[in-house]
PARO-686291 format. One record per residue (C-alpha): residue number from 0; x negated, y negated, z negated. Coordinates in nm, 2 decimals, padded with zeros to 4 digits. Example, Ala and Ser with C-alpha at 12.3 -4.5 7.8 and 13.67 -1.06 7.14 Angstrom:
2
+-----+--------+--------+--------+
! num !      x !      y !      z !
+-----+--------+--------+--------+
!   0 ! -01.23 !  00.45 ! -00.78 !
!   1 ! -01.37 !  00.11 ! -00.71 !
+-----+--------+--------+--------+
//
This chain:
272
+-----+--------+--------+--------+
! num !      x !      y !      z !
+-----+--------+--------+--------+
!   0 ! -10.13 ! -12.51 ! -05.06 !
!   1 ! -09.83 ! -12.46 ! -05.27 !
!   2 ! -09.60 ! -12.17 ! -05.20 !
!   3 ! -09.27 ! -12.25 ! -05.03 !
!   4 ! -08.95 ! -12.05 ! -04.96 !
!   5 ! -08.68 ! -12.14 ! -04.71 !
!   6 ! -08.36 ! -11.96 ! -04.62 !
!   7 ! -08.13 ! -11.98 ! -04.31 !
!   8 ! -07.78 ! -11.86 ! -04.26 !
!   9 ! -07.49 ! -11.99 ! -04.05 !
!  10 ! -07.12 ! -11.90 ! -04.09 !
!  11 ! -07.09 ! -11.91 ! -03.71 !
!  12 ! -07.36 ! -11.64 ! -03.68 !
!  13 ! -07.28 ! -11.41 ! -03.98 !
!  14 ! -07.47 ! -11.11 ! -03.84 !
!  15 ! -07.81 ! -11.22 ! -03.96 !
!  16 ! -07.99 ! -11.43 ! -04.23 !
!  17 ! -08.36 ! -11.54 ! -04.23 !
!  18 ! -08.61 ! -11.60 ! -04.50 !
!  19 ! -08.94 ! -11.78 ! -04.45 !
!  20 ! -09.21 ! -11.77 ! -04.72 !
!  21 ! -09.55 ! -11.95 ! -04.70 !
!  22 ! -09.86 ! -11.88 ! -04.90 !
!  23 ! -09.69 ! -11.69 ! -05.18 !
!  24 ! -09.88 ! -11.48 ! -05.44 !
!  25 ! -09.56 ! -11.35 ! -05.60 !
!  26 ! -09.50 ! -10.98 ! -05.63 !
!  27 ! -09.16 ! -10.80 ! -05.63 !
!  28 ! -09.04 ! -10.49 ! -05.80 !
!  29 ! -08.92 ! -10.20 ! -05.58 !
!  30 ! -08.58 ! -10.28 ! -05.45 !
!  31 ! -08.34 ! -10.22 ! -05.16 !
!  32 ! -08.09 ! -10.42 ! -04.94 !
!  33 ! -07.75 ! -10.34 ! -04.79 !
!  34 ! -07.87 ! -10.49 ! -04.46 !
!  35 ! -08.11 ! -10.36 ! -04.20 !
!  36 ! -08.43 ! -10.57 ! -04.27 !
!  37 ! -08.71 ! -10.66 ! -04.04 !
!  38 ! -09.02 ! -10.83 ! -04.18 !
!  39 ! -09.34 ! -10.97 ! -04.04 !
!  40 ! -09.65 ! -11.11 ! -04.21 !
!  41 ! -09.78 ! -11.42 ! -04.03 !
!  42 ! -10.07 ! -11.50 ! -04.25 !
!  43 ! -10.27 ! -11.28 ! -04.49 !
!  44 ! -10.17 ! -10.92 ! -04.56 !
!  45 ! -09.92 ! -10.73 ! -04.78 !
!  46 ! -09.93 ! -10.39 ! -04.93 !
!  47 ! -09.60 ! -10.21 ! -04.84 !
!  48 ! -09.46 ! -09.91 ! -05.01 !
!  49 ! -09.16 ! -09.73 ! -04.88 !
!  50 ! -09.05 ! -09.44 ! -05.10 !
!  51 ! -09.38 ! -09.26 ! -05.16 !
!  52 ! -09.58 ! -09.40 ! -04.86 !
!  53 ! -09.81 ! -09.70 ! -04.88 !
!  54 ! -09.97 ! -09.90 ! -04.60 !
!  55 ! -10.09 ! -10.25 ! -04.52 !
!  56 ! -09.87 ! -10.49 ! -04.33 !
!  57 ! -10.07 ! -10.75 ! -04.13 !
!  58 ! -09.99 ! -10.99 ! -03.85 !
!  59 ! -09.89 ! -10.81 ! -03.53 !
!  60 ! -09.69 ! -10.54 ! -03.72 !
!  61 ! -09.32 ! -10.52 ! -03.81 !
!  62 ! -09.18 ! -10.37 ! -04.12 !
!  63 ! -08.84 ! -10.19 ! -04.07 !
!  64 ! -08.63 ! -10.12 ! -04.38 !
!  65 ! -08.30 ! -09.93 ! -04.32 !
!  66 ! -08.01 ! -10.01 ! -04.55 !
!  67 ! -08.05 ! -09.89 ! -04.91 !
!  68 ! -08.41 ! -09.79 ! -04.85 !
!  69 ! -08.62 ! -09.86 ! -05.16 !
!  70 ! -08.93 ! -10.05 ! -05.09 !
!  71 ! -09.18 ! -10.32 ! -05.20 !
!  72 ! -09.41 ! -10.55 ! -05.01 !
!  73 ! -09.66 ! -10.74 ! -05.21 !
!  74 ! -09.98 ! -10.94 ! -05.16 !
!  75 ! -10.31 ! -10.77 ! -05.25 !
!  76 ! -10.44 ! -10.86 ! -05.59 !
!  77 ! -10.56 ! -11.23 ! -05.60 !
!  78 ! -10.43 ! -11.29 ! -05.24 !
!  79 ! -10.14 ! -11.47 ! -05.08 !
!  80 ! -09.94 ! -11.40 ! -04.77 !
!  81 ! -09.69 ! -11.58 ! -04.55 !
!  82 ! -09.40 ! -11.38 ! -04.40 !
!  83 ! -09.07 ! -11.38 ! -04.23 !
!  84 ! -08.77 ! -11.16 ! -04.31 !
!  85 ! -08.45 ! -11.11 ! -04.12 !
!  86 ! -08.15 ! -10.94 ! -04.28 !
!  87 ! -07.92 ! -10.79 ! -04.01 !
!  88 ! -07.56 ! -10.69 ! -04.10 !
!  89 ! -07.56 ! -10.31 ! -04.12 !
!  90 ! -07.21 ! -10.26 ! -03.96 !
!  91 ! -07.30 ! -10.49 ! -03.67 !
!  92 ! -07.63 ! -10.29 ! -03.62 !
!  93 ! -07.43 ! -09.97 ! -03.61 !
!  94 ! -07.20 ! -10.12 ! -03.34 !
!  95 ! -07.51 ! -10.21 ! -03.13 !
!  96 ! -07.64 ! -09.85 ! -03.18 !
!  97 ! -07.30 ! -09.71 ! -03.07 !
!  98 ! -07.32 ! -09.92 ! -02.76 !
!  99 ! -07.67 ! -09.79 ! -02.69 !
! 100 ! -07.65 ! -09.42 ! -02.79 !
! 101 ! -07.28 ! -09.34 ! -02.82 !
! 102 ! -07.08 ! -09.29 ! -03.13 !
! 103 ! -07.29 ! -09.15 ! -03.42 !
! 104 ! -07.07 ! -09.22 ! -03.72 !
! 105 ! -07.36 ! -09.37 ! -03.92 !
! 106 ! -07.66 ! -09.60 ! -03.91 !
! 107 ! -07.95 ! -09.44 ! -03.72 !
! 108 ! -08.27 ! -09.52 ! -03.90 !
! 109 ! -08.58 ! -09.60 ! -03.69 !
! 110 ! -08.82 ! -09.32 ! -03.67 !
! 111 ! -09.09 ! -09.52 ! -03.84 !
! 112 ! -09.10 ! -09.81 ! -04.10 !
! 113 ! -09.42 ! -09.97 ! -03.97 !
! 114 ! -09.41 ! -10.07 ! -03.60 !
! 115 ! -09.71 ! -10.16 ! -03.40 !
! 116 ! -09.56 ! -10.34 ! -03.10 !
! 117 ! -09.69 ! -10.68 ! -03.01 !
! 118 ! -09.41 ! -10.76 ! -02.77 !
! 119 ! -09.14 ! -10.69 ! -03.04 !
! 120 ! -09.35 ! -10.88 ! -03.30 !
! 121 ! -09.36 ! -11.19 ! -03.08 !
! 122 ! -08.99 ! -11.15 ! -03.00 !
! 123 ! -08.91 ! -11.14 ! -03.37 !
! 124 ! -09.11 ! -11.46 ! -03.44 !
! 125 ! -08.93 ! -11.63 ! -03.15 !
! 126 ! -08.59 ! -11.51 ! -03.27 !
! 127 ! -08.64 ! -11.66 ! -03.62 !
! 128 ! -08.73 ! -11.99 ! -03.47 !
! 129 ! -08.42 ! -11.99 ! -03.26 !
! 130 ! -08.20 ! -11.89 ! -03.54 !
! 131 ! -08.32 ! -12.17 ! -03.77 !
! 132 ! -08.31 ! -12.43 ! -03.49 !
! 133 ! -08.04 ! -12.62 ! -03.31 !
! 134 ! -07.95 ! -12.36 ! -03.04 !
! 135 ! -07.58 ! -12.28 ! -02.98 !
! 136 ! -07.43 ! -12.01 ! -03.20 !
! 137 ! -07.37 ! -11.81 ! -02.87 !
! 138 ! -07.75 ! -11.82 ! -02.79 !
! 139 ! -07.84 ! -11.72 ! -03.15 !
! 140 ! -07.61 ! -11.42 ! -03.14 !
! 141 ! -07.73 ! -11.32 ! -02.79 !
! 142 ! -08.10 ! -11.34 ! -02.90 !
! 143 ! -08.02 ! -11.13 ! -03.21 !
! 144 ! -07.83 ! -10.87 ! -03.00 !
! 145 ! -08.11 ! -10.85 ! -02.75 !
! 146 ! -08.38 ! -10.81 ! -03.01 !
! 147 ! -08.22 ! -10.54 ! -03.21 !
! 148 ! -08.12 ! -10.36 ! -02.89 !
! 149 ! -08.48 ! -10.35 ! -02.78 !
! 150 ! -08.59 ! -10.25 ! -03.13 !
! 151 ! -08.35 ! -09.96 ! -03.16 !
! 152 ! -08.43 ! -09.84 ! -02.81 !
! 153 ! -08.80 ! -09.84 ! -02.90 !
! 154 ! -08.77 ! -09.68 ! -03.24 !
! 155 ! -08.46 ! -09.46 ! -03.27 !
! 156 ! -08.53 ! -09.11 ! -03.16 !
! 157 ! -08.23 ! -09.07 ! -02.94 !
! 158 ! -08.16 ! -09.05 ! -02.56 !
! 159 ! -07.99 ! -09.33 ! -02.39 !
! 160 ! -07.66 ! -09.21 ! -02.23 !
! 161 ! -07.55 ! -09.31 ! -01.88 !
! 162 ! -07.46 ! -09.68 ! -01.84 !
! 163 ! -07.12 ! -09.77 ! -01.97 !
! 164 ! -06.94 ! -09.98 ! -01.71 !
! 165 ! -06.74 ! -10.29 ! -01.82 !
! 166 ! -06.41 ! -10.32 ! -01.64 !
! 167 ! -06.41 ! -10.49 ! -01.30 !
! 168 ! -06.35 ! -10.86 ! -01.30 !
! 169 ! -06.47 ! -10.93 ! -01.65 !
! 170 ! -06.76 ! -11.15 ! -01.54 !
! 171 ! -06.53 ! -11.38 ! -01.34 !
! 172 ! -06.29 ! -11.40 ! -01.64 !
! 173 ! -06.57 ! -11.48 ! -01.88 !
! 174 ! -06.71 ! -11.75 ! -01.65 !
! 175 ! -06.37 ! -11.91 ! -01.63 !
! 176 ! -06.32 ! -11.89 ! -02.01 !
! 177 ! -06.66 ! -12.05 ! -02.08 !
! 178 ! -06.61 ! -12.32 ! -01.82 !
! 179 ! -06.27 ! -12.42 ! -01.97 !
! 180 ! -06.41 ! -12.42 ! -02.33 !
! 181 ! -06.77 ! -12.54 ! -02.27 !
! 182 ! -06.73 ! -12.81 ! -02.54 !
! 183 ! -06.66 ! -12.55 ! -02.81 !
! 184 ! -06.91 ! -12.35 ! -03.02 !
! 185 ! -06.80 ! -12.01 ! -02.88 !
! 186 ! -06.98 ! -11.70 ! -03.03 !
! 187 ! -07.07 ! -11.37 ! -02.87 !
! 188 ! -06.83 ! -11.20 ! -03.11 !
! 189 ! -06.55 ! -11.44 ! -02.99 !
! 190 ! -06.61 ! -11.33 ! -02.63 !
! 191 ! -06.62 ! -10.96 ! -02.74 !
! 192 ! -06.28 ! -10.99 ! -02.92 !
! 193 ! -06.11 ! -11.19 ! -02.64 !
! 194 ! -06.23 ! -10.95 ! -02.37 !
! 195 ! -06.21 ! -10.63 ! -02.58 !
! 196 ! -06.56 ! -10.50 ! -02.52 !
! 197 ! -06.88 ! -10.44 ! -02.70 !
! 198 ! -07.10 ! -10.75 ! -02.74 !
! 199 ! -07.41 ! -10.57 ! -02.61 !
! 200 ! -07.23 ! -10.44 ! -02.29 !
! 201 ! -07.08 ! -10.79 ! -02.23 !
! 202 ! -07.41 ! -10.96 ! -02.26 !
! 203 ! -07.59 ! -10.71 ! -02.04 !
! 204 ! -07.32 ! -10.71 ! -01.77 !
! 205 ! -07.28 ! -11.09 ! -01.76 !
! 206 ! -07.66 ! -11.15 ! -01.73 !
! 207 ! -07.70 ! -10.89 ! -01.46 !
! 208 ! -07.42 ! -11.03 ! -01.25 !
! 209 ! -07.48 ! -11.41 ! -01.30 !
! 210 ! -07.85 ! -11.42 ! -01.36 !
! 211 ! -07.80 ! -11.62 ! -01.68 !
! 212 ! -07.68 ! -11.51 ! -02.03 !
! 213 ! -07.34 ! -11.65 ! -02.14 !
! 214 ! -07.50 ! -11.93 ! -02.35 !
! 215 ! -07.71 ! -12.06 ! -02.07 !
! 216 ! -07.41 ! -12.05 ! -01.83 !
! 217 ! -07.20 ! -12.25 ! -02.09 !
! 218 ! -07.48 ! -12.50 ! -02.14 !
! 219 ! -07.49 ! -12.55 ! -01.76 !
! 220 ! -07.12 ! -12.61 ! -01.76 !
! 221 ! -07.16 ! -12.87 ! -02.03 !
! 222 ! -07.42 ! -13.05 ! -01.83 !
! 223 ! -07.22 ! -13.04 ! -01.51 !
! 224 ! -06.93 ! -13.21 ! -01.69 !
! 225 ! -07.17 ! -13.45 ! -01.86 !
! 226 ! -07.30 ! -13.56 ! -01.52 !
! 227 ! -06.95 ! -13.64 ! -01.40 !
! 228 ! -06.88 ! -13.84 ! -01.71 !
! 229 ! -07.21 ! -14.03 ! -01.68 !
! 230 ! -07.13 ! -14.13 ! -01.32 !
! 231 ! -06.78 ! -14.25 ! -01.43 !
! 232 ! -06.97 ! -14.49 ! -01.66 !
! 233 ! -06.93 ! -14.33 ! -02.00 !
! 234 ! -07.21 ! -14.41 ! -02.25 !
! 235 ! -07.45 ! -14.12 ! -02.31 !
! 236 ! -07.37 ! -14.11 ! -02.68 !
! 237 ! -07.00 ! -14.07 ! -02.60 !
! 238 ! -07.08 ! -13.81 ! -02.34 !
! 239 ! -07.28 ! -13.61 ! -02.59 !
! 240 ! -06.98 ! -13.59 ! -02.83 !
! 241 ! -06.73 ! -13.53 ! -02.54 !
! 242 ! -06.92 ! -13.23 ! -02.41 !
! 243 ! -06.97 ! -13.06 ! -02.75 !
! 244 ! -07.33 ! -13.14 ! -02.84 !
! 245 ! -07.41 ! -13.18 ! -03.21 !
! 246 ! -07.59 ! -13.51 ! -03.16 !
! 247 ! -07.73 ! -13.73 ! -02.89 !
! 248 ! -08.09 ! -13.59 ! -02.94 !
! 249 ! -07.98 ! -13.24 ! -02.86 !
! 250 ! -07.78 ! -13.36 ! -02.56 !
! 251 ! -08.08 ! -13.56 ! -02.43 !
! 252 ! -08.32 ! -13.27 ! -02.47 !
! 253 ! -08.08 ! -13.02 ! -02.30 !
! 254 ! -07.99 ! -13.26 ! -02.02 !
! 255 ! -08.35 ! -13.33 ! -01.94 !
! 256 ! -08.44 ! -12.96 ! -01.95 !
! 257 ! -08.17 ! -12.88 ! -01.69 !
! 258 ! -08.16 ! -13.19 ! -01.47 !
! 259 ! -08.53 ! -13.30 ! -01.50 !
! 260 ! -08.41 ! -13.65 ! -01.59 !
! 261 ! -08.27 ! -13.83 ! -01.89 !
! 262 ! -07.90 ! -13.90 ! -01.90 !
! 263 ! -07.97 ! -14.27 ! -01.86 !
! 264 ! -08.20 ! -14.21 ! -01.57 !
! 265 ! -07.93 ! -14.00 ! -01.40 !
! 266 ! -07.67 ! -14.27 ! -01.47 !
! 267 ! -07.87 ! -14.57 ! -01.35 !
! 268 ! -07.87 ! -14.51 ! -00.98 !
! 269 ! -07.81 ! -14.75 ! -00.69 !
! 270 ! -07.44 ! -14.82 ! -00.65 !
! 271 ! -07.35 ! -14.70 ! -01.00 !
+-----+--------+--------+--------+
//
């Protein structure tokens, strides 16, 4: 099979980029990145060197490279590997760490650069699929925030401080804001700016209070409006555009997942 490389980035989710490489035998010289990088081999193995330490990266393990850390990660001689890399903005990562551990004034490197944690490995693979898929920008940012929060909590050698409370009433305000703008591609950073709070705390507080993360609440609001428009006789394709979906296929899939019926099945009822 011929080697392939694909890259994903989205201006509406500027906090992370993703690289997917399949069946590559290429080797790289020692190098570093400005971002915080997380890597996973999904097929084969790779020989990873970080400073003067060398180890083998295989499926089930995560490679963690702090910003400006010199490293290389190459296939064994005569071999090939498939892998995923995510490049998280360093300043954004520091803001997540500040929300978790309090102000430190610098990026806190994980205590280890090779992580054996199957739960986080699986979460990372799922995150890369979501980022490269057709999920809302809000969901992509939420998933990235959740992943790095769990990763830093597991790997940074610091105590978690007491829970920081977000001001009273913010959940109600966020719900109203999302309902009124459900057709827009709102991001987690947009919400953090509007409500003047840390994205991590906003996500956690909203999910605890509502039982859904903001993106799922907004999708639900879109579908509720879509149901009203369908019963008024609007064509499903027009409803998809009116409620902010990128295309009819995405609308159909989301509607069916929430309503357990297609838009047309919902619309074609007795008396309608």
